[in-house]
BAFI-3210 file (N, C-alpha, C; in Angstrom, 3 decimals, decimal comma, padded with zeros to 6 digits):
// residues 75
n [1|2|3|4|5|6|7|8|9|10|11|12|13|14|15|16|17|18|19|20|21|22|23|24|25|26|27|28|29|30|31|32|33|34|35|36|37|38|39|40|41|42|43|44|45|46|47|48|49|50|51|52|53|54|55|56|57|58|59|60|61|62|63|64|65|66|67|68|69|70|71|72|73|74|75]
n.u [000,860|000,616|001,622|-000,339|-002,549|-002,827|-003,556|-006,055|-007,432|-007,320|-008,859|-011,311|-012,269|-013,551|-016,643|-017,857|-015,974|-014,700|-013,197|-011,100|-009,732|-007,822|-004,512|-001,075|000,368|-001,519|-002,586|-003,897|-005,119|-006,159|-008,452|-011,949|-013,620|-012,062|-011,614|-011,522|-012,864|-012,574|-009,838|-009,714|-010,952|-009,047|-006,910|-008,051|-008,373|-005,681|-004,869|-006,460|-005,768|-002,983|-002,212|-000,918|-000,195|-001,037|-000,915|-002,823|-000,971|000,960|-000,435|-000,806|001,817|002,271|001,919|001,124|-000,586|001,244|003,393|002,209|001,760|004,457|005,274|003,642|004,611|007,145|006,831]
n.v [-001,182|002,146|005,447|007,310|005,606|004,696|007,060|007,450|005,154|005,679|008,034|006,975|005,898|007,865|009,515|012,057|014,005|015,987|014,601|016,026|017,041|015,322|014,692|013,707|015,112|015,822|016,713|014,494|014,072|016,494|016,808|017,422|015,209|013,204|010,576|008,221|006,040|006,274|005,879|003,167|002,094|002,716|001,143|-001,364|-001,203|-001,126|-003,640|-005,289|-004,411|-004,539|-006,692|-006,299|-005,385|-002,579|-000,329|001,654|003,290|003,436|004,957|007,304|008,180|009,305|012,168|013,000|011,708|010,586|009,954|007,907|006,059|005,494|004,282|002,003|000,758|000,118|-001,971]
n.w [000,000|-000,895|000,286|-000,491|-000,883|001,716|003,024|001,808|002,749|005,472|005,582|004,887|007,198|008,531|008,974|008,700|008,102|005,503|002,551|001,428|003,541|004,318|004,133|003,647|005,564|007,438|010,651|012,382|014,899|015,519|014,100|014,111|014,252|015,319|017,632|020,400|019,477|016,715|016,591|017,279|015,008|013,100|013,979|013,487|010,681|009,849|010,707|009,048|006,408|006,307|007,794|010,187|013,578|015,457|018,238|020,615|021,849|019,841|017,944|019,429|019,500|017,076|014,963|012,426|009,478|007,732|009,456|010,929|008,876|008,183|010,573|010,585|008,263|009,158|010,912]
ca.u [000,000|001,384|001,198|-001,622|-003,582|-003,011|-004,322|-007,434|-008,003|-007,457|-009,987|-012,538|-012,715|-014,271|-017,949|-018,317|-014,888|-014,516|-012,008|-009,996|-009,048|-006,835|-003,258|-000,018|000,822|-002,656|-002,483|-005,198|-005,756|-006,796|-009,724|-013,104|-014,228|-011,138|-012,016|-010,956|-013,537|-011,905|-008,535|-009,950|-011,230|-007,755|-006,191|-008,690|-008,051|-004,280|-004,846|-007,047|-005,075|-001,550|-001,973|000,032|-000,873|-000,571|-001,598|-003,188|000,279|001,560|-001,170|-000,500|003,194|002,306|001,152|000,561|-000,940|002,484|004,138|001,537|002,077|005,849|005,304|003,042|005,545|008,339|006,497]
ca.v [000,000|003,387|006,490|007,857|004,613|004,699|008,279|007,176|004,178|006,408|008,946|006,184|005,573|009,033|009,653|013,434|014,901|015,981|013,863|016,944|017,369|014,282|014,731|013,004|015,925|016,181|016,432|013,817|014,186|017,811|016,765|017,441|013,888|012,259|010,087|006,911|005,082|006,378|005,228|001,723|001,723|002,790|-000,077|-002,454|-001,029|-001,529|-005,094|-005,906|-004,034|-004,842|-007,853|-005,837|-004,882|-001,354|-000,087|003,037|004,010|003,719|006,083|008,517|008,605|009,917|013,410|013,101|010,441|010,035|009,332|006,646|005,186|005,056|003,365|000,734|000,155|-000,354|-003,137]
ca.w [000,000|-000,961|001,224|-000,960|-000,596|003,165|003,344|001,397|003,685|006,738|005,419|004,789|008,556|009,037|008,342|008,489|007,710|004,046|002,123|001,114|004,803|004,582|003,376|004,387|006,703|008,293|012,090|012,464|016,217|015,606|013,378|015,022|014,349|015,945|018,955|020,709|018,602|015,422|016,759|017,204|013,615|012,391|014,384|012,759|009,263|009,669|010,869|007,856|005,175|006,373|008,651|011,207|014,760|016,097|019,509|020,897|022,123|018,532|017,359|020,220|019,226|015,747|014,824|011,078|008,832|007,178|010,558|011,225|007,739|008,332|011,703|010,134|007,312|009,871|011,760]
c.u [000,900|000,880|-000,156|-002,774|-003,879|-003,842|-005,795|-008,130|-008,248|-008,704|-011,314|-013,099|-013,498|-015,572|-018,267|-017,238|-014,689|-013,186|-010,829|-009,250|-007,878|-005,676|-002,216|000,394|-000,323|-002,382|-003,817|-005,873|-006,423|-008,112|-010,872|-013,660|-013,332|-011,632|-011,339|-011,593|-012,912|-010,551|-008,681|-010,213|-009,956|-006,921|-006,730|-008,354|-006,627|-004,155|-005,350|-006,223|-003,624|-001,234|-000,875|-000,762|-000,205|-001,423|-002,024|-001,955|001,000|000,895|-000,851|000,902|003,327|001,449|000,452|000,218|000,321|003,318|003,531|001,812|003,499|005,990|004,759|004,007|006,754|008,078|006,653]
c.v [001,236|004,368|007,058|006,901|004,551|005,903|008,069|006,218|004,828|007,292|008,192|005,812|006,723|009,201|011,084|014,388|014,831|015,335|014,785|017,413|016,420|014,355|014,007|013,778|016,398|015,781|015,819|013,933|015,542|017,868|016,684|016,048|012,855|011,873|008,745|005,835|005,097|005,700|003,714|001,289|001,795|001,548|-001,275|-002,394|-001,492|-003,048|-005,787|-005,641|-004,507|-006,150|-007,530|-005,265|-003,593|-001,144|001,376|003,884|004,356|004,934|007,377|009,041|009,318|011,182|013,488|011,715|009,788|009,365|007,979|005,627|004,627|004,061|001,998|000,015|-000,459|-001,612|-004,441]
c.w [000,000|000,099|000,809|-000,673|000,903|003,591|002,977|002,369|005,044|006,671|005,411|006,162|009,197|008,266|007,915|008,001|006,196|003,652|001,846|002,369|005,068|003,600|004,230|005,645|007,604|009,735|012,503|013,817|016,427|014,837|014,384|015,271|015,044|017,336|019,207|019,837|017,201|015,486|016,662|015,766|012,764|012,715|013,608|011,263|008,981|009,763|009,599|006,599|005,141|007,086|009,668|012,371|015,233|017,344|019,607|021,167|020,814|017,900|018,104|019,925|017,880|015,722|013,480|010,530|008,264|008,267|010,909|010,122|007,887|009,480|011,293|009,189|008,028|010,715|011,007]
res [m|t|l|d|e|f|v|e|a|f|a|a|e|f|d|e|t|p|e|d|q|f|k|a|d|t|l|f|k|e|l|d|e|w|s|s|l|t|a|l|s|i|i|s|m|v|d|e|a|y|d|k|q|i|t|g|a|d|i|r|s|c|a|t|i|k|e|l|y|n|l|v|e|s|k]
***
């Protein structure tokens, strides 16, 4: 999965946030719709798309979607 595909998959986990809000450098925790429930859906998406496990701590350690992508790629 490329970074662009990851950004698209990440954006798909949000219901109300416009897709144009999602870029590699988006500070995702600052989005109005961000919540612990969204974090769980991102963890699930990574598990399904990559067959890799990330934790809430992994997500908290990242500020941008690109940082999260790089973390997932490194696992």
